[in-house]
N, CA, C and O atoms as CSV, one atom per row, in Angstrom:
chain,resi,resn,atom,element,x,y,z
A,1,UNK,N,N,60.309,17.283,74.980
A,1,UNK,CA,C,61.666,17.664,75.368
A,1,UNK,C,C,62.071,18.990,74.724
A,1,UNK,O,O,62.681,19.837,75.377
A,2,UNK,N,N,61.731,19.175,73.435
A,2,UNK,CA,C,62.066,20.416,72.738
A,2,UNK,C,C,61.399,21.620,73.400
A,2,UNK,O,O,61.980,22.703,73.468
A,3,UNK,N,N,60.165,21.419,73.891
A,3,UNK,CA,C,59.431,22.498,74.547
A,3,UNK,C,C,60.146,22.936,75.829
A,3,UNK,O,O,60.243,24.129,76.115
A,4,UNK,N,N,60.640,21.977,76.588
A,4,UNK,CA,C,61.338,22.283,77.846
A,4,UNK,C,C,62.630,23.055,77.550
A,4,UNK,O,O,62.943,24.034,78.228
A,5,UNK,N,N,63.359,22.617,76.554
A,5,UNK,CA,C,64.605,23.306,76.175
A,5,UNK,C,C,64.293,24.721,75.708
A,5,UNK,O,O,65.004,25.659,76.069
A,6,UNK,N,N,63.256,24.888,74.919
A,6,UNK,CA,C,62.865,26.219,74.437
A,6,UNK,C,C,62.508,27.133,75.613
A,6,UNK,O,O,62.843,28.318,75.599
A,7,UNK,N,N,61.831,26.589,76.627
A,7,UNK,CA,C,61.479,27.381,77.815
A,7,UNK,C,C,62.745,27.801,78.572
A,7,UNK,O,O,62.861,28.945,79.011
A,8,UNK,N,N,63.682,26.873,78.717
A,8,UNK,CA,C,64.947,27.202,79.384
A,8,UNK,C,C,65.698,28.297,78.626
A,8,UNK,O,O,66.254,29.209,79.239
A,9,UNK,N,N,65.715,28.209,77.309
A,9,UNK,CA,C,66.387,29.215,76.492
A,9,UNK,C,C,65.748,30.581,76.714
A,9,UNK,O,O,66.451,31.577,76.878
A,10,UNK,N,N,64.433,30.631,76.721
A,10,UNK,CA,C,63.725,31.893,76.952
A,10,UNK,C,C,64.019,32.437,78.350
A,10,UNK,O,O,64.216,33.640,78.522
A,11,UNK,N,N,64.049,31.546,79.352
A,11,UNK,CA,C,64.389,31.972,80.725
A,11,UNK,C,C,65.788,32.564,80.771
A,11,UNK,O,O,66.008,33.604,81.392
A,12,UNK,N,N,66.739,31.897,80.110
A,12,UNK,CA,C,68.123,32.384,80.093
A,12,UNK,C,C,68.212,33.752,79.427
A,12,UNK,O,O,68.931,34.628,79.908
A,13,UNK,N,N,67.497,33.943,78.335
A,13,UNK,CA,C,67.489,35.247,77.658
A,13,UNK,C,C,66.938,36.322,78.583
A,13,UNK,O,O,67.506,37.409,78.687
A,14,UNK,N,N,65.805,36.011,79.270
A,14,UNK,CA,C,65.178,36.978,80.160
A,14,UNK,C,C,66.111,37.333,81.325
A,14,UNK,O,O,66.275,38.508,81.653
A,15,UNK,N,N,66.719,36.319,81.946
A,15,UNK,CA,C,67.641,36.570,83.049
A,15,UNK,C,C,68.881,37.330,82.580
A,15,UNK,O,O,69.402,38.188,83.293
A,16,UNK,N,N,69.337,37.010,81.395
A,16,UNK,CA,C,70.486,37.719,80.838
A,16,UNK,C,C,70.191,39.192,80.659
A,16,UNK,O,O,71.012,40.039,81.013
A,17,UNK,N,N,69.019,39.511,80.111
A,17,UNK,CA,C,68.622,40.916,79.931
A,17,UNK,C,C,68.524,41.632,81.276
A,17,UNK,O,O,68.926,42.789,81.407
A,18,UNK,N,N,67.981,40.924,82.283
A,18,UNK,CA,C,67.869,41.534,83.614
A,18,UNK,C,C,69.255,41.836,84.182
A,18,UNK,O,O,69.463,42.904,84.758
A,19,UNK,N,N,70.194,40.922,84.031
A,19,UNK,CA,C,71.540,41.136,84.563
A,19,UNK,C,C,72.253,42.279,83.846
A,19,UNK,O,O,72.938,43.079,84.484
A,20,UNK,N,N,72.099,42.360,82.536
A,20,UNK,CA,C,72.697,43.460,81.777
A,20,UNK,C,C,72.101,44.778,82.249
A,20,UNK,O,O,72.823,45.759,82.422
A,21,UNK,N,N,70.796,44.806,82.456
A,21,UNK,CA,C,70.124,46.021,82.927
A,21,UNK,C,C,70.630,46.417,84.314
A,21,UNK,O,O,70.885,47.594,84.568
A,22,UNK,N,N,70.775,45.447,85.206
A,22,UNK,CA,C,71.304,45.732,86.561
A,22,UNK,C,C,72.726,46.260,86.482
A,22,UNK,O,O,73.078,47.205,87.189
A,23,UNK,N,N,73.542,45.663,85.634
A,23,UNK,CA,C,74.925,46.111,85.482
A,23,UNK,C,C,74.970,47.552,84.966
A,23,UNK,O,O,75.688,48.387,85.516
A,24,UNK,N,N,74.207,47.841,83.914
A,24,UNK,CA,C,74.190,49.184,83.342
A,24,UNK,C,C,73.705,50.208,84.352
A,24,UNK,O,O,74.237,51.316,84.421
A,25,UNK,N,N,72.694,49.844,85.138
A,25,UNK,CA,C,72.182,50.746,86.170
A,25,UNK,C,C,73.257,51.033,87.219
A,25,UNK,O,O,73.473,52.186,87.593
A,26,UNK,N,N,73.923,49.988,87.688
A,26,UNK,CA,C,74.992,50.168,88.681
A,26,UNK,C,C,76.147,50.985,88.131
A,26,UNK,O,O,76.702,51.832,88.831
A,27,UNK,N,N,76.511,50.735,86.882
A,27,UNK,CA,C,77.586,51.488,86.234
A,27,UNK,C,C,77.202,52.961,86.118
A,27,UNK,O,O,78.007,53.849,86.396
A,28,UNK,N,N,75.984,53.200,85.710
A,28,UNK,CA,C,75.500,54.576,85.556
A,28,UNK,C,C,75.536,55.322,86.887
A,28,UNK,O,O,75.988,56.466,86.944
A,29,UNK,N,N,75.064,54.685,87.955
A,29,UNK,CA,C,75.088,55.335,89.277
A,29,UNK,C,C,76.521,55.597,89.735
A,29,UNK,O,O,76.816,56.657,90.286
A,30,UNK,N,N,77.399,54.641,89.510
A,30,UNK,CA,C,78.806,54.812,89.911
A,30,UNK,C,C,79.459,55.960,89.152
A,30,UNK,O,O,80.148,56.789,89.746
A,31,UNK,N,N,79.245,56.007,87.852
A,31,UNK,CA,C,79.814,57.057,87.014
A,31,UNK,C,C,79.286,58.423,87.440
A,31,UNK,O,O,80.051,59.381,87.552
A,32,UNK,N,N,77.980,58.511,87.678
A,32,UNK,CA,C,77.395,59.789,88.096
A,32,UNK,C,C,77.916,60.232,89.456
A,32,UNK,O,O,78.240,61.403,89.650
A,33,UNK,N,N,77.996,59.305,90.388
A,33,UNK,CA,C,78.474,59.639,91.736
A,33,UNK,C,C,79.933,60.079,91.711
A,33,UNK,O,O,80.329,60.979,92.451
A,34,UNK,N,N,80.727,59.444,90.861
A,34,UNK,CA,C,82.153,59.787,90.775
A,34,UNK,C,C,82.387,61.041,89.930
A,34,UNK,O,O,83.492,61.583,89.913
A,35,UNK,N,N,81.350,61.498,89.233
A,35,UNK,CA,C,81.499,62.703,88.409
A,35,UNK,C,C,82.301,62.463,87.141
A,35,UNK,O,O,82.935,63.381,86.622
A,36,UNK,N,N,82.277,61.251,86.647
A,36,UNK,CA,C,83.034,60.897,85.448
A,36,UNK,C,C,82.221,61.276,84.215
A,36,UNK,O,O,81.024,61.003,84.133
A,37,UNK,N,N,82.894,61.911,83.259
A,37,UNK,CA,C,82.253,62.183,81.976
A,37,UNK,C,C,83.105,61.561,80.885
A,37,UNK,O,O,84.334,61.557,80.962
A,38,UNK,N,N,82.451,61.048,79.893
A,38,UNK,CA,C,83.146,60.425,78.782
A,38,UNK,C,C,83.120,61.360,77.584
A,38,UNK,O,O,82.095,61.979,77.299
A,39,UNK,N,N,84.245,61.466,76.880
A,39,UNK,CA,C,84.262,62.354,75.710
A,39,UNK,C,C,83.372,61.803,74.599
A,39,UNK,O,O,83.203,60.592,74.456
A,40,UNK,N,N,82.806,62.729,73.814
A,40,UNK,CA,C,81.987,62.314,72.681
A,40,UNK,C,C,82.847,61.697,71.585
A,40,UNK,O,O,82.406,60.808,70.857
A,41,UNK,N,N,84.087,62.186,71.482
A,41,UNK,CA,C,84.976,61.742,70.412
A,41,UNK,C,C,86.390,61.655,70.967
A,41,UNK,O,O,86.884,62.604,71.576
A,42,UNK,N,N,87.037,60.518,70.755
A,42,UNK,CA,C,88.419,60.357,71.208
A,42,UNK,C,C,89.357,60.901,70.138
A,42,UNK,O,O,89.257,60.538,68.966
A,43,UNK,N,N,90.261,61.769,70.550
A,43,UNK,CA,C,91.267,62.279,69.628
A,43,UNK,C,C,92.276,61.172,69.354
A,43,UNK,O,O,92.736,60.500,70.277
A,44,UNK,N,N,92.611,60.990,68.104
A,44,UNK,CA,C,93.597,59.979,67.750
A,44,UNK,C,C,94.978,60.606,67.851
A,44,UNK,O,O,95.238,61.659,67.268
A,45,UNK,N,N,95.845,59.962,68.581
A,45,UNK,CA,C,97.189,60.501,68.747
A,45,UNK,C,C,97.969,60.384,67.443
A,45,UNK,O,O,97.686,59.534,66.598
A,46,UNK,N,N,98.946,61.250,67.306
A,46,UNK,CA,C,99.801,61.211,66.117
A,46,UNK,C,C,100.538,59.876,66.048
A,46,UNK,O,O,100.690,59.297,64.973
A,47,UNK,N,N,100.994,59.392,67.208
A,47,UNK,CA,C,101.717,58.117,67.239
A,47,UNK,C,C,100.818,56.976,66.769
A,47,UNK,O,O,101.247,56.117,65.999
A,48,UNK,N,N,99.578,56.974,67.233
A,48,UNK,CA,C,98.661,55.903,66.831
A,48,UNK,C,C,98.390,55.969,65.328
A,48,UNK,O,O,98.376,54.946,64.644
A,49,UNK,N,N,98.178,57.174,64.830
A,49,UNK,CA,C,97.920,57.355,63.410
A,49,UNK,C,C,99.094,56.854,62.569
A,49,UNK,O,O,98.900,56.154,61.574
A,50,UNK,N,N,100.308,57.215,62.974
A,50,UNK,CA,C,101.505,56.763,62.245
A,50,UNK,C,C,101.665,55.249,62.352
A,50,UNK,O,O,101.974,54.577,61.368
A,51,UNK,N,N,101.451,54.720,63.557
A,51,UNK,CA,C,101.631,53.285,63.782
A,51,UNK,C,C,100.637,52.460,62.979
A,51,UNK,O,O,100.948,51.343,62.566
A,52,UNK,N,N,99.441,53.002,62.754
A,52,UNK,CA,C,98.434,52.272,61.994
A,52,UNK,C,C,98.714,52.283,60.495
A,52,UNK,O,O,98.144,51.488,59.748
A,53,UNK,N,N,99.586,53.178,60.060
A,53,UNK,CA,C,99.851,53.273,58.623
A,53,UNK,C,C,101.171,52.629,58.198
A,53,UNK,O,O,101.439,52.515,57.002
A,54,UNK,N,N,101.987,52.213,59.141
A,54,UNK,CA,C,103.299,51.640,58.815
A,54,UNK,C,C,103.292,50.116,58.928
A,54,UNK,O,O,102.904,49.557,59.953
A,55,UNK,N,N,103.729,49.461,57.859
A,55,UNK,CA,C,103.864,48.004,57.852
A,55,UNK,C,C,105.347,47.689,57.664
A,55,UNK,O,O,105.879,47.840,56.564
A,56,UNK,N,N,106.019,47.251,58.739
A,56,UNK,CA,C,107.452,46.965,58.620
A,56,UNK,C,C,107.729,45.628,57.933
A,56,UNK,O,O,106.980,44.661,58.073
A,57,UNK,N,N,108.820,45.614,57.197
A,57,UNK,CA,C,109.265,44.392,56.532
A,57,UNK,C,C,110.730,44.172,56.893
A,57,UNK,O,O,111.574,45.043,56.683
A,58,UNK,N,N,111.013,42.999,57.435
A,58,UNK,CA,C,112.403,42.678,57.796
A,58,UNK,C,C,113.250,42.574,56.550
A,58,UNK,O,O,112.807,42.059,55.523
A,59,UNK,N,N,114.477,43.070,56.645
A,59,UNK,CA,C,115.413,43.009,55.533
A,59,UNK,C,C,116.510,41.960,55.794
A,59,UNK,O,O,117.555,41.970,55.145
A,60,UNK,N,N,116.257,41.068,56.740
A,60,UNK,CA,C,117.221,40.022,57.093
A,60,UNK,C,C,116.447,38.777,57.498
A,60,UNK,O,O,115.270,38.857,57.850
A,61,UNK,N,N,117.108,37.631,57.448
A,61,UNK,CA,C,116.446,36.373,57.775
A,61,UNK,C,C,116.706,35.941,59.214
A,61,UNK,O,O,115.773,35.566,59.925
A,62,UNK,N,N,117.912,35.987,59.633
A,62,UNK,CA,C,118.286,35.486,60.958
A,62,UNK,C,C,117.834,36.457,62.048
A,62,UNK,O,O,117.510,37.610,61.762
A,63,UNK,N,N,117.812,35.989,63.291
A,63,UNK,CA,C,117.500,36.911,64.385
A,63,UNK,C,C,118.526,38.047,64.431
A,63,UNK,O,O,119.701,37.849,64.121
A,64,UNK,N,N,118.078,39.201,64.810
A,64,UNK,CA,C,118.960,40.361,64.898
A,64,UNK,C,C,119.674,40.345,66.246
A,64,UNK,O,O,119.028,40.311,67.294
A,65,UNK,N,N,120.985,40.369,66.220
A,65,UNK,CA,C,121.720,40.396,67.477
A,65,UNK,C,C,121.753,41.823,68.011
A,65,UNK,O,O,121.790,42.794,67.256
A,66,UNK,N,N,121.740,41.913,69.314
A,66,UNK,CA,C,121.806,43.221,69.964
A,66,UNK,C,C,123.074,43.948,69.554
A,66,UNK,O,O,123.061,45.158,69.330
A,67,UNK,N,N,124.164,43.209,69.459
A,67,UNK,CA,C,125.438,43.829,69.100
A,67,UNK,C,C,125.424,44.400,67.688
A,67,UNK,O,O,125.955,45.485,67.453
A,68,UNK,N,N,124.827,43.686,66.756
A,68,UNK,CA,C,124.750,44.185,65.376
A,68,UNK,C,C,123.917,45.463,65.319
A,68,UNK,O,O,124.278,46.414,64.626
A,69,UNK,N,N,122.809,45.483,66.045
A,69,UNK,CA,C,121.947,46.671,66.074
A,69,UNK,C,C,122.678,47.828,66.753
A,69,UNK,O,O,122.641,48.959,66.268
A,70,UNK,N,N,123.339,47.546,67.871
A,70,UNK,CA,C,124.070,48.580,68.614
A,70,UNK,C,C,125.174,49.185,67.745
A,70,UNK,O,O,125.360,50.402,67.714
A,71,UNK,N,N,125.892,48.329,67.051
A,71,UNK,CA,C,126.982,48.795,66.191
A,71,UNK,C,C,126.447,49.630,65.022
A,71,UNK,O,O,127.004,50.678,64.695
A,72,UNK,N,N,125.379,49.164,64.405
A,72,UNK,CA,C,124.806,49.887,63.268
A,72,UNK,C,C,124.211,51.232,63.692
A,72,UNK,O,O,124.295,52.213,62.952
A,73,UNK,N,N,123.619,51.273,64.868
A,73,UNK,CA,C,122.967,52.496,65.345
A,73,UNK,C,C,123.973,53.477,65.932
A,73,UNK,O,O,123.825,54.691,65.792
A,74,UNK,N,N,124.973,52.953,66.575
A,74,UNK,CA,C,125.958,53.805,67.245
A,74,UNK,C,C,125.718,53.813,68.742
A,74,UNK,O,O,124.581,53.792,69.213
A,75,UNK,N,N,126.803,53.842,69.464
A,75,UNK,CA,C,126.751,53.737,70.927
A,75,UNK,C,C,125.922,54.852,71.564
A,75,UNK,O,O,125.135,54.609,72.478
A,76,UNK,N,N,126.109,56.066,71.073
A,76,UNK,CA,C,125.420,57.215,71.668
A,76,UNK,C,C,123.897,57.093,71.518
A,76,UNK,O,O,123.161,57.331,72.475
A,77,UNK,N,N,123.425,56.725,70.326
A,77,UNK,CA,C,121.984,56.572,70.112
A,77,UNK,C,C,121.436,55.342,70.830
A,77,UNK,O,O,120.275,55.321,71.238
A,78,UNK,N,N,122.270,54.326,70.983
A,78,UNK,CA,C,121.817,53.094,71.626
A,78,UNK,C,C,121.565,53.305,73.126
A,78,UNK,O,O,120.825,52.538,73.742
A,79,UNK,N,N,122.164,54.322,73.701
A,79,UNK,CA,C,121.955,54.605,75.130
A,79,UNK,C,C,120.478,54.804,75.446
A,79,UNK,O,O,120.034,54.483,76.548
A,80,UNK,N,N,119.708,55.332,74.484
A,80,UNK,CA,C,118.266,55.521,74.679
A,80,UNK,C,C,117.609,54.199,75.075
A,80,UNK,O,O,116.734,54.179,75.941
A,81,UNK,N,N,118.022,53.100,74.451
A,81,UNK,CA,C,117.445,51.790,74.739
A,81,UNK,C,C,117.774,51.341,76.157
A,81,UNK,O,O,116.949,50.719,76.827
A,82,UNK,N,N,118.961,51.653,76.602
A,82,UNK,CA,C,119.336,51.302,77.976
A,82,UNK,C,C,118.448,52.050,78.970
A,82,UNK,O,O,118.055,51.490,79.993
A,83,UNK,N,N,118.133,53.303,78.676
A,83,UNK,CA,C,117.248,54.094,79.540
A,83,UNK,C,C,115.826,53.535,79.532
A,83,UNK,O,O,115.181,53.471,80.578
A,84,UNK,N,N,115.340,53.135,78.373
A,84,UNK,CA,C,113.977,52.604,78.269
A,84,UNK,C,C,113.852,51.284,79.017
A,84,UNK,O,O,112.832,51.033,79.659
A,85,UNK,N,N,114.864,50.446,78.944
A,85,UNK,CA,C,114.833,49.160,79.644
A,85,UNK,C,C,114.713,49.376,81.156
A,85,UNK,O,O,114.121,48.553,81.853
A,86,UNK,N,N,115.267,50.468,81.658
A,86,UNK,CA,C,115.130,50.778,83.087
A,86,UNK,C,C,113.680,51.134,83.427
A,86,UNK,O,O,113.221,50.852,84.534
A,87,UNK,N,N,112.956,51.747,82.490
A,87,UNK,CA,C,111.561,52.149,82.709
A,87,UNK,C,C,110.580,51.017,82.393
A,87,UNK,O,O,109.559,50.873,83.067
A,88,UNK,N,N,110.887,50.222,81.377
A,88,UNK,CA,C,110.010,49.135,80.931
A,88,UNK,C,C,110.812,47.843,80.989
A,88,UNK,O,O,111.570,47.529,80.072
A,89,UNK,N,N,110.638,47.101,82.073
A,89,UNK,CA,C,111.456,45.902,82.297
A,89,UNK,C,C,111.293,44.842,81.200
A,89,UNK,O,O,112.156,43.981,81.037
A,90,UNK,N,N,110.194,44.906,80.457
A,90,UNK,CA,C,109.957,43.934,79.391
A,90,UNK,C,C,110.430,44.413,78.020
A,90,UNK,O,O,110.292,43.686,77.037
A,91,UNK,N,N,110.982,45.615,77.938
A,91,UNK,CA,C,111.272,46.186,76.628
A,91,UNK,C,C,112.263,45.349,75.823
A,91,UNK,O,O,112.095,45.201,74.612
A,92,UNK,N,N,113.270,44.809,76.456
A,92,UNK,CA,C,114.248,43.980,75.737
A,92,UNK,C,C,113.560,42.752,75.129
A,92,UNK,O,O,113.833,42.389,73.985
A,93,UNK,N,N,112.670,42.116,75.898
A,93,UNK,CA,C,111.917,40.970,75.375
A,93,UNK,C,C,111.026,41.418,74.219
A,93,UNK,O,O,110.885,40.714,73.220
A,94,UNK,N,N,110.430,42.595,74.370
A,94,UNK,CA,C,109.545,43.121,73.326
A,94,UNK,C,C,110.312,43.353,72.029
A,94,UNK,O,O,109.785,43.123,70.940
A,95,UNK,N,N,111.562,43.811,72.149
A,95,UNK,CA,C,112.388,44.037,70.962
A,95,UNK,C,C,112.547,42.735,70.185
A,95,UNK,O,O,112.362,42.705,68.968
A,96,UNK,N,N,112.886,41.673,70.882
A,96,UNK,CA,C,113.075,40.386,70.211
A,96,UNK,C,C,111.750,39.853,69.658
A,96,UNK,O,O,111.710,39.309,68.555
A,97,UNK,N,N,110.686,40.007,70.413
A,97,UNK,CA,C,109.383,39.501,69.985
A,97,UNK,C,C,108.830,40.299,68.806
A,97,UNK,O,O,108.063,39.768,68.002
A,98,UNK,N,N,109.210,41.556,68.702
A,98,UNK,CA,C,108.759,42.403,67.593
A,98,UNK,C,C,109.043,41.741,66.252
A,98,UNK,O,O,108.208,41.785,65.349
A,99,UNK,N,N,110.208,41.131,66.118
A,99,UNK,CA,C,110.582,40.504,64.850
A,99,UNK,C,C,109.684,39.322,64.510
A,99,UNK,O,O,109.432,39.050,63.336
A,100,UNK,N,N,109.202,38.621,65.527
A,100,UNK,CA,C,108.300,37.501,65.269
A,100,UNK,C,C,106.964,37.969,64.697
A,100,UNK,O,O,106.302,37.230,63.968
A,101,UNK,N,N,106.570,39.203,65.032
A,101,UNK,CA,C,105.305,39.740,64.548
A,101,UNK,C,C,105.434,40.461,63.206
A,101,UNK,O,O,104.424,40.792,62.584
A,102,UNK,N,N,106.652,40.703,62.761
A,102,UNK,CA,C,106.862,41.371,61.469
A,102,UNK,C,C,106.675,40.354,60.350
A,102,UNK,O,O,107.583,39.584,60.034
A,103,UNK,N,N,105.503,40.361,59.765
A,103,UNK,CA,C,105.213,39.410,58.692
A,103,UNK,C,C,104.913,40.113,57.369
A,103,UNK,O,O,104.495,39.469,56.407
A,104,UNK,N,N,105.122,41.417,57.318
A,104,UNK,CA,C,104.839,42.169,56.108
A,104,UNK,C,C,103.361,42.497,55.945
A,104,UNK,O,O,102.963,43.101,54.949
A,105,UNK,N,N,102.544,42.101,56.923
A,105,UNK,CA,C,101.104,42.368,56.882
A,105,UNK,C,C,100.653,43.198,58.082
A,105,UNK,O,O,99.764,44.041,57.967
A,106,UNK,N,N,101.270,42.952,59.225
A,106,UNK,CA,C,100.875,43.664,60.445
A,106,UNK,C,C,101.451,45.075,60.451
A,106,UNK,O,O,102.583,45.309,60.028
A,107,UNK,N,N,100.642,46.003,60.941
A,107,UNK,CA,C,101.125,47.374,61.110
A,107,UNK,C,C,101.894,47.455,62.423
A,107,UNK,O,O,101.852,46.534,63.239
A,108,UNK,N,N,102.583,48.551,62.613
A,108,UNK,CA,C,103.287,48.778,63.884
A,108,UNK,C,C,102.265,48.781,65.017
A,108,UNK,O,O,102.543,48.292,66.112
A,109,UNK,N,N,101.091,49.330,64.755
A,109,UNK,CA,C,100.026,49.360,65.764
A,109,UNK,C,C,99.590,47.936,66.134
A,109,UNK,O,O,99.413,47.627,67.313
A,110,UNK,N,N,99.420,47.079,65.132
A,110,UNK,CA,C,99.058,45.676,65.390
A,110,UNK,C,C,100.133,44.999,66.230
A,110,UNK,O,O,99.826,44.236,67.147
A,111,UNK,N,N,101.373,45.274,65.921
A,111,UNK,CA,C,102.492,44.686,66.664
A,111,UNK,C,C,102.481,45.174,68.104
A,111,UNK,O,O,102.704,44.388,69.025
A,112,UNK,N,N,102.226,46.454,68.308
A,112,UNK,CA,C,102.165,47.014,69.667
A,112,UNK,C,C,101.059,46.335,70.477
A,112,UNK,O,O,101.256,46.010,71.648
A,113,UNK,N,N,99.906,46.124,69.861
A,113,UNK,CA,C,98.802,45.448,70.565
A,113,UNK,C,C,99.191,44.023,70.924
A,113,UNK,O,O,98.898,43.555,72.024
A,114,UNK,N,N,99.852,43.331,70.001
A,114,UNK,CA,C,100.271,41.947,70.263
A,114,UNK,C,C,101.309,41.905,71.389
A,114,UNK,O,O,101.245,41.042,72.264
A,115,UNK,N,N,102.257,42.830,71.363
A,115,UNK,CA,C,103.268,42.885,72.423
A,115,UNK,C,C,102.622,43.184,73.775
A,115,UNK,O,O,102.989,42.593,74.791
A,116,UNK,N,N,101.664,44.100,73.777
A,116,UNK,CA,C,100.985,44.467,75.024
A,116,UNK,C,C,100.197,43.291,75.591
A,116,UNK,O,O,100.079,43.149,76.808
A,117,UNK,N,N,99.665,42.460,74.722
A,117,UNK,CA,C,98.909,41.311,75.227
A,117,UNK,C,C,99.834,40.222,75.765
A,117,UNK,O,O,99.441,39.451,76.641
A,118,UNK,N,N,101.053,40.156,75.250
A,118,UNK,CA,C,101.997,39.147,75.730
A,118,UNK,C,C,102.786,39.611,76.948
A,118,UNK,O,O,103.093,38.821,77.840
A,119,UNK,N,N,103.104,40.880,76.973
A,119,UNK,CA,C,103.930,41.428,78.048
A,119,UNK,C,C,103.138,42.510,78.770
A,119,UNK,O,O,101.970,42.310,79.103
A,120,UNK,N,N,103.762,43.638,79.008
A,120,UNK,CA,C,103.073,44.767,79.635
A,120,UNK,C,C,102.680,45.769,78.554
A,120,UNK,O,O,103.026,45.600,77.385
A,121,UNK,N,N,101.958,46.810,78.952
A,121,UNK,CA,C,101.536,47.846,78.003
A,121,UNK,C,C,102.753,48.345,77.221
A,121,UNK,O,O,103.803,48.623,77.800
A,122,UNK,N,N,102.600,48.454,75.909
A,122,UNK,CA,C,103.702,48.855,75.043
A,122,UNK,C,C,103.462,50.269,74.536
A,122,UNK,O,O,102.424,50.559,73.942
A,123,UNK,N,N,104.422,51.135,74.773
A,123,UNK,CA,C,104.333,52.524,74.327
A,123,UNK,C,C,104.498,52.578,72.813
A,123,UNK,O,O,105.487,52.090,72.267
A,124,UNK,N,N,103.516,53.177,72.144
A,124,UNK,CA,C,103.623,53.337,70.689
A,124,UNK,C,C,104.811,54.213,70.324
A,124,UNK,O,O,105.495,53.956,69.333
A,125,UNK,N,N,105.057,55.243,71.118
A,125,UNK,CA,C,106.178,56.136,70.828
A,125,UNK,C,C,107.499,55.381,70.883
A,125,UNK,O,O,108.366,55.581,70.033
A,126,UNK,N,N,107.656,54.514,71.883
A,126,UNK,CA,C,108.893,53.734,72.004
A,126,UNK,C,C,109.037,52.748,70.844
A,126,UNK,O,O,110.117,52.591,70.275
A,127,UNK,N,N,107.932,52.089,70.508
A,127,UNK,CA,C,107.999,51.121,69.417
A,127,UNK,C,C,108.257,51.814,68.083
A,127,UNK,O,O,108.997,51.295,67.248
A,128,UNK,N,N,107.655,52.974,67.879
A,128,UNK,CA,C,107.914,53.726,66.642
A,128,UNK,C,C,109.375,54.134,66.548
A,128,UNK,O,O,109.980,54.034,65.480
A,129,UNK,N,N,109.944,54.591,67.652
A,129,UNK,CA,C,111.365,54.977,67.635
A,129,UNK,C,C,112.220,53.772,67.256
A,129,UNK,O,O,113.132,53.881,66.436
A,130,UNK,N,N,111.919,52.626,67.857
A,130,UNK,CA,C,112.648,51.407,67.537
A,130,UNK,C,C,112.516,51.070,66.043
A,130,UNK,O,O,113.501,50.731,65.388
A,131,UNK,N,N,111.307,51.165,65.524
A,131,UNK,CA,C,111.086,50.864,64.104
A,131,UNK,C,C,111.846,51.827,63.196
A,131,UNK,O,O,112.443,51.404,62.206
A,132,UNK,N,N,111.828,53.109,63.523
A,132,UNK,CA,C,112.546,54.086,62.695
A,132,UNK,C,C,114.058,53.907,62.809
A,132,UNK,O,O,114.789,54.157,61.851
A,133,UNK,N,N,114.529,53.472,63.987
A,133,UNK,CA,C,115.953,53.158,64.126
A,133,UNK,C,C,116.315,51.926,63.295
A,133,UNK,O,O,117.394,51.864,62.705
A,134,UNK,N,N,115.419,50.958,63.252
A,134,UNK,CA,C,115.654,49.783,62.404
A,134,UNK,C,C,115.695,50.176,60.933
A,134,UNK,O,O,116.499,49.651,60.163
A,135,UNK,N,N,114.824,51.102,60.552
A,135,UNK,CA,C,114.836,51.581,59.164
A,135,UNK,C,C,116.133,52.351,58.879
A,135,UNK,O,O,116.746,52.190,57.823
A,136,UNK,N,N,116.531,53.179,59.831
A,136,UNK,CA,C,117.754,53.968,59.675
A,136,UNK,C,C,118.984,53.078,59.483
A,136,UNK,O,O,119.908,53.427,58.748
A,137,UNK,N,N,118.977,51.917,60.159
A,137,UNK,CA,C,120.108,50.993,60.064
A,137,UNK,C,C,119.915,49.953,58.970
A,137,UNK,O,O,120.712,49.021,58.857
A,138,UNK,N,N,118.880,50.096,58.174
A,138,UNK,CA,C,118.569,49.223,57.019
A,138,UNK,C,C,118.206,47.795,57.410
A,138,UNK,O,O,118.337,46.881,56.595
A,139,UNK,N,N,117.753,47.591,58.647
A,139,UNK,CA,C,117.294,46.271,59.059
A,139,UNK,C,C,115.817,46.065,58.705
A,139,UNK,O,O,115.335,44.933,58.644
A,140,UNK,N,N,115.105,47.177,58.472
A,140,UNK,CA,C,113.673,47.141,58.192
A,140,UNK,C,C,113.355,48.169,57.133
A,140,UNK,O,O,113.998,49.216,57.059
A,141,UNK,N,N,112.352,47.870,56.305
A,141,UNK,CA,C,111.806,48.877,55.408
A,141,UNK,C,C,110.308,48.916,55.648
A,141,UNK,O,O,109.752,48.004,56.260
A,142,UNK,N,N,109.658,49.953,55.176
A,142,UNK,CA,C,108.218,50.079,55.342
A,142,UNK,C,C,107.532,49.973,54.004
A,142,UNK,O,O,107.987,50.534,53.007
A,143,UNK,N,N,106.428,49.244,53.992
A,143,UNK,CA,C,105.630,49.096,52.761
A,143,UNK,C,C,104.848,50.364,52.524
A,143,UNK,O,O,104.110,50.459,51.543
């Protein structure tokens, strides 16, 4: 019985290698035909670099009310959030969910990835602005 299982395992490995080879070949032909080139090195954006270095810490226990944030930030600056919500329908949900991910260990970048996996793609620039506004209003500090 062990011999039969070992043979099946070897067959699966061989077929797996063949499928990977077929996939890579097809991908290579598609990329060449489409004229796609991949960069040797990806430039790291300033936003990504900043987001990876900032670890936010909540300075309050209870959930943050929109009204408290709006009042602390000021009506004129808060208008930016109204504009973003028109562009990103999930942004308001992301704002509330952001606090659930603030554990004093996750970076802003980690939080953005978590938000993107739960909702839609999350702009690092938008999340950074939100974080800096939270810091400005003393709702958050950075480690």
